[in-house]
N, C-alpha and C positions, 0 to 999 in steps of 0.2 A: 529115147530115140538116139541110140549111139551107133557108131560104125560108119555106115555109108552116107548118112544124111549130110547134105552140104547146103550152104547158104551162098547165093550169088550176089555180089555187090558190084555195081557199075560205078566207075569213077569218071567224072567229067572235068575237062579243063577248057574253060571258055565255051565256045559253041560246038566243039567237036568231041563227042564222047570217046574215051579210050576203050580198048577191048575189056569186057568184063573180067574181073579177077574173081576166082573162086576161093573161098576160105572154108576151112573145115569147121563144122558146127561145134567141135570141142573147144575151139578158140573162143567162139561167141559165148558158149556156156560158161567158160572160165571168166570171160570179161564181165558177164552179167553177175557172177557171184562175187566179184572183187568189190571191196569197199573203197571209197575215196579216202585217202589218208586224213582228210579233215572232216569226215562225216561227223555228225553231232556226238555220238557216243565215243568215237575214237579220240575226238579232240578234248574230251573232258578229263580232268585229273581223276585219279582213282577215288578220292574222297567224294567228289561230286557224283561219279557213277554210282557209288554206294548209296548216296542220299537219294538220287533219282530212283534207283531200284527200290529202296525202302518206301519212299513216298508213293510210288505207283501201286503198292500193295494195300494202301490204306483207302478207306472210304473218304469222300469229300468232307464229311463231318470230322473224321479223325485228323485229317490234314489241317482243317480250320482250327480244331482244338489245340493241336500241337503248336501252330503258329501263334495262337492267342496266348498260350502258356509261355512261349518264348518271349513275346513282347511284354507280358505282365511281369515276368521275372526281371528282365533288363530295365524296365521302367522303374520297378521297385529298387533295384540295385543302384540305379542312377540317383534316386532320392537319398539312399543311404550314403552315397559318396559326395553329397553336396558340399560338405565342409572341406573335404579334400580338393574338390573342384575349385572352390573359392580361394583356397590356399595357393593352388597352382596359378590361378589367374592374377593373384596379387603380385606375383613375381614376374609377370609377363610385361613386355613392351605394350603400350597402349594401342598401337596400330595393329600388332599381332592379336592382342586380346579382342579388339573390335572385329577383326577378320573372322574370328571363330566364336563370336559371341553366342550364337545359337547352337553350338556344338557341346556335347558332353565328352570332353577329352579324356577324363579319368576313366569313365565307364567304357569308352571306346577302347582305351588301352587294355582294360581288363578283358574285354571281349576278344581282342586279338591274342591274349595269352590263354584264353579258355580252351 
């Protein structure tokens, strides 16, 4: 519906309505097509957009399988790094070591480098 089609919008201030203003439908169509700058996909970094896109193509089983594989890999890797973790903690201040006592710092560092 292009061309002559128009939308009428009435503005009100207080109790007295102002004269209705007419806007071309093209403006409304354009406004409806515009995305908010912070809409979900626009706000995501490219890496996350790619991940969302890839995961949306998988079945729920495949998503669960990949997540399980991820956690199994990193849990195993954390076990392999236990000696290195103990070495790191032996040189730490006791207060700092206590603050991160339940964290796997060496494997976390490796994950950040991955």
